[in-house]
C-alpha positions, 0 to 999 in steps of 0.5 A: 447620834451615838452607835446606838443611834441615840441622839443628844435629845434621847441623852438629855431625856435619860439625864432629865436634862430639862434646859438641855431639852428646851434647847434642843427643841427650840433649834429642832422640835422634831427631835423630840420623836426621834429613835434609836436603834431599838427604836426608843424616843426619848420620852421612852427613856424619860419614862424608863429612867423615870424623869418625871419632869423631863416626861411631862414636858416631852408630853407637853411638847407633842412627844409621841406614845408608840403603842407597839414600842409599849406594849412589851413593856407595859406586859413586862410591868405587869409580870413584875408587879411594877405598880408606878410603871404600869400607872404611867403607862395607863396615864401615858395613853396606853390601853389595858385591853392590849393583846399581846400575839395570842390575844392575851390581855394584862389581866390575863396575865396578872390573874394567872400569877396572882398580882391582885394588886396589878389586877387592882390597878387594871380592873380600875383603867378598864381593863375587860373581865370578859376579854378572850384570847387564843383558845378560849382562855379568859382571865377567870380561866387562867385565874382559876387554873393556878388556883387563885381563888381570892383572884377569882372572887375579885373577877366575879365582884368585877363582873366576871360570868360565873358560868366560866368557873364550870367551864373551866371544870368542864373543858378540863383546863385546870389541875386538881388544886384548881378544881379545889378553887373553883369549888369554893369560889363557886359557893359564892353567888355570881353576879348573873344570880347563879347560885353556888349550888347551880355551878356546883352540879355543873362542876360535877359532870366532870370527873373531879367536880364531884369528888371534890364537892363530895370531899371537900365541901359536901355542905356546900354541895348539899346545900341546893345541888 
């Protein structure tokens, strides 16, 4: 091992040297799960350096996926919109509903940033639109708090509760511009059958909700409120 406790198997994985990996495995099968001082395995390095054949071979031989080690990388992929790495991690078995120290899921992070492509991948992998983190935060609340109305509409289409929109206004979790986004999205009937008008009535109880309705969306507001 070197100064970082990387073994020859780690280095072979970094370089994608399949022949070397086979040779090392023949003499020491347990070596494919060796960890360096950063707790990284050869599989992690094959993934990081995008050595596809080496990654697939290590998985075939029983290389372990350490959930805790990969979790931080998972969230990094979401924030950086690294769709390739995100898909690879999901294929490796990462849980799309993995929570961080506050219970925030990757979908919540994607919604906060407004990364629609990332959210699409996560939703297809089974990410829950109903997840709740510390403080009652949901994917919908994160999207609305940042004014990402297209993301909010996507969540509604995926089955998110329309009630979350009115709750966001009532709790005061959103800024004024987010309130505008909420009113626009409220005009779209939710999956639970709640009409836009019903949600706009709820929004009117928020100090800014009624003003937003009257000033920007009076035509929608009067159409059922």
